[in-house]
C-alpha positions in Angstrom: 71.4 -68.0 -37.7 73.3 -68.0 -41.0 75.9 -65.4 -41.4 76.4 -63.4 -44.6 79.6 -61.9 -45.9 79.0 -58.8 -43.9 77.7 -60.9 -41.0 78.6 -59.2 -37.7 78.8 -55.6 -39.0 76.3 -54.5 -36.3 77.8 -56.4 -33.4 77.1 -54.8 -30.1 74.6 -52.2 -31.4 71.1 -51.8 -30.2 68.3 -51.3 -32.8 64.7 -50.1 -32.1 62.3 -51.2 -34.8 58.7 -50.0 -34.6 55.9 -52.0 -36.2 58.1 -55.0 -35.4 55.4 -57.6 -34.8 55.0 -58.7 -38.4 55.7 -57.9 -42.0 58.6 -55.6 -42.9 59.4 -54.8 -39.3 59.7 -58.5 -38.3 61.8 -59.2 -41.4 64.1 -56.3 -40.7 64.5 -57.5 -37.1 65.8 -60.9 -38.4 68.2 -59.1 -40.8 69.7 -56.7 -38.2 70.0 -59.5 -35.6 71.8 -61.7 -38.2 74.3 -58.8 -38.4 74.8 -58.9 -34.7 72.5 -56.2 -33.4 70.3 -56.5 -30.3 66.9 -55.8 -31.8 63.9 -54.3 -29.8 60.6 -55.0 -31.5 58.0 -52.3 -30.6 54.4 -52.5 -31.7 50.8 -51.9 -30.6 50.4 -55.6 -31.5 52.1 -58.5 -29.6 55.6 -58.6 -30.9 56.6 -61.4 -28.6 56.3 -64.1 -31.2 58.4 -62.2 -33.6 61.1 -61.6 -31.0 61.0 -65.3 -30.1 61.5 -66.2 -33.7 64.6 -64.0 -33.9 65.9 -65.7 -30.7 65.2 -69.1 -32.1 67.3 -68.2 -35.2 70.2 -67.3 -32.9 69.7 -63.6 -32.6 69.3 -61.2 -29.6 65.8 -59.7 -29.4 63.2 -58.3 -27.0 59.6 -57.2 -27.4 57.7 -54.3 -26.0 54.3 -52.6 -26.5 54.4 -49.1 -27.9 51.8 -46.8 -29.4 54.0 -44.4 -31.4 51.3 -41.7 -31.2 52.1 -41.4 -27.5 55.1 -39.0 -27.3 55.9 -39.7 -23.6 55.8 -43.5 -24.1 58.3 -43.2 -27.0 60.6 -41.0 -24.8 60.3 -43.4 -21.9 61.1 -46.4 -24.0 64.2 -44.8 -25.5 65.4 -43.7 -22.0 64.8 -47.3 -20.7 66.8 -48.8 -23.5 69.7 -46.4 -23.0 69.6 -47.1 -19.3 69.6 -50.9 -19.7 71.9 -51.3 -22.7 74.0 -48.2 -22.4 73.3 -47.1 -25.9 70.8 -46.9 -28.7 72.4 -46.9 -32.2 69.6 -47.6 -34.7 66.0 -46.5 -35.1 63.9 -48.1 -37.9 60.5 -46.3 -38.1 58.4 -48.9 -39.8 55.1 -48.6 -38.0 52.3 -47.2 -40.1 48.8 -47.6 -41.4 47.4 -47.6 -44.9 43.6 -47.6 -45.2 41.7 -47.4 -48.4 40.9 -43.7 -49.1 40.0 -41.1 -51.6 41.0 -37.6 -52.6 38.6 -36.0 -50.1 38.1 -38.5 -47.3 36.7 -38.1 -43.8 38.6 -35.9 -41.4 38.9 -38.6 -38.7 40.8 -40.9 -41.1 43.1 -38.1 -42.2 44.0 -37.3 -38.6 44.5 -41.0 -37.7 46.8 -41.7 -40.6 48.8 -38.5 -40.0 49.0 -39.2 -36.3 50.5 -42.6 -36.9 52.6 -42.3 -40.1 54.0 -38.8 -39.6 53.6 -37.6 -36.0 54.3 -41.0 -34.7 57.5 -41.2 -36.7 58.6 -37.8 -35.4 57.8 -38.9 -31.8 60.2 -41.8 -32.2 62.9 -39.6 -33.8 62.6 -37.1 -31.0 62.9 -39.8 -28.4 66.3 -41.0 -29.7 67.7 -37.8 -31.1 69.4 -36.3 -28.0 71.0 -39.6 -27.1 72.4 -40.0 -30.6 73.8 -36.5 -30.5 75.4 -37.2 -27.2 77.1 -40.4 -28.4 77.9 -38.6 -31.7 76.6 -41.5 -33.8 73.4 -43.0 -34.9 71.4 -44.3 -37.8 67.7 -43.6 -38.6 65.8 -45.4 -41.3 62.3 -44.1 -42.1 59.7 -46.0 -44.1 58.1 -44.1 -46.9 56.2 -45.6 -49.9 56.3 -45.4 -53.7 53.1 -43.4 -53.2 55.4 -40.4 -52.4 56.6 -40.5 -56.0 53.5 -41.8 -57.9 51.0 -39.6 -56.1 49.2 -42.7 -54.8 46.9 -45.0 -56.8 44.7 -47.0 -54.6 45.5 -45.2 -51.4 43.9 -42.0 -50.1 45.3 -38.5 -50.0 46.2 -38.8 -46.3 48.5 -41.8 -46.9 50.2 -40.2 -49.9 50.7 -36.9 -48.1 52.1 -38.7 -45.0 54.6 -40.7 -47.0 55.7 -37.7 -49.0 56.3 -35.9 -45.8 58.5 -38.7 -44.6 60.8 -38.1 -47.5 61.0 -34.4 -46.5 61.6 -35.4 -42.9 64.4 -37.8 -44.0 66.2 -35.0 -45.8 65.8 -32.6 -42.9 67.2 -35.1 -40.4 70.0 -35.9 -42.7 71.1 -32.3 -43.0 70.8 -31.5 -39.4 72.1 -34.9 -38.1 75.2 -35.0 -40.2 77.4 -32.7 -38.1 76.5 -35.0 -35.1 77.4 -38.2 -36.8 73.8 -39.2 -37.4 72.7 -40.6 -40.7 69.1 -40.7 -41.9 67.8 -42.5 -45.0 64.5 -43.8 -46.2 63.1 -47.0 -47.8 60.1 -46.6 -50.1 58.5 -50.0 -50.7 56.2 -50.9 -53.5 53.6 -53.7 -53.5 55.0 -55.8 -50.7 52.9 -58.9 -49.6 52.1 -58.2 -46.0 48.9 -58.0 -43.9 48.6 -54.4 -45.0 48.2 -55.4 -48.6 45.2 -57.6 -47.9 42.8 -54.6 -48.2 43.9 -53.8 -51.7 43.6 -55.3 -55.2 47.1 -56.3 -56.2 48.4 -55.7 -59.8 49.1 -58.5 -62.2 52.7 -59.4 -61.5 53.3 -59.4 -65.3 52.9 -55.6 -65.2 55.8 -55.3 -62.8 59.2 -55.2 -64.4 60.6 -57.9 -62.1 57.4 -59.9 -62.7 56.5 -60.5 -59.0 55.1 -58.8 -56.0 57.6 -58.0 -53.2 58.3 -59.9 -50.0 59.0 -58.4 -46.6 62.6 -59.7 -46.9 63.0 -57.6 -50.1 62.8 -54.5 -47.8 64.8 -56.0 -44.9 68.0 -56.2 -47.0 68.0 -52.5 -48.0 67.1 -51.5 -44.4 70.1 -53.5 -43.1 72.3 -52.0 -45.7 71.3 -48.5 -44.7 72.0 -49.4 -41.0 75.5 -50.8 -41.7 79.0 -49.4 -42.5 78.6 -50.2 -46.2 76.3 -47.1 -46.5 78.4 -45.0 -44.2 78.7 -42.2 -46.7 75.0 -42.1 -47.5 72.4 -39.8 -45.9 69.3 -38.1 -47.1 68.7 -40.9 -49.6 65.5 -42.7 -50.6 65.9 -46.3 -51.7 62.9 -47.4 -53.9 62.1 -51.1 -53.4 59.4 -51.5 -55.9 60.4 -54.2 -58.4 60.6 -51.5 -61.0 57.0 -50.3 -60.5 58.2 -46.8 -59.9 59.3 -46.7 -63.6 55.7 -46.4 -64.7 55.1 -43.4 -62.6 
């Protein structure tokens, strides 16, 4: 695994990444592992191949099955990680769903999206919070979306509302975690080429200021930055990773 200038900044730390089987989660796992973290890839999908890929690149990784909608399962996983590794330093809440929707969609879809994107995120935060308070340190990175700012374009009201709520949750956790040495920031991706984007019509890259769609790795770098010491005086911040698309909002 190739080292960067800030290569081993996360040496010895344990990072839990939800939605780690593919896309932004898998890319973030590579980035954090390259910085020395032991990454735990949790997903409802099989994250084993993603963990193996990190290991093949020289990193430390393990995979586990987790449905973030299940509060007890989240708590049990966090407790198990602290028991086996003695610590849990980083939480990256990447798991989420983004179906096509409309202003007034069906209630079942609204509930599903909120259960995963918002309640699921809070379940994970609640699972790690007391341990981070006890060790008086911790980093939490939540995944929002440019929809929080633009109001959503192709997505439904439930997705837009859930990702706007993530920004509010980020700021709440930052304010309340600060006295305990816990930092919380968010990353808000734009049009990133992942499996999630397959259900949508993508814009002409020439309409994006940087003239291209994003890659999962474009989000992995900012996530690693927010987890590392370089961002040690940042909390409650939202990093927009949109290629400039947010400028047209």
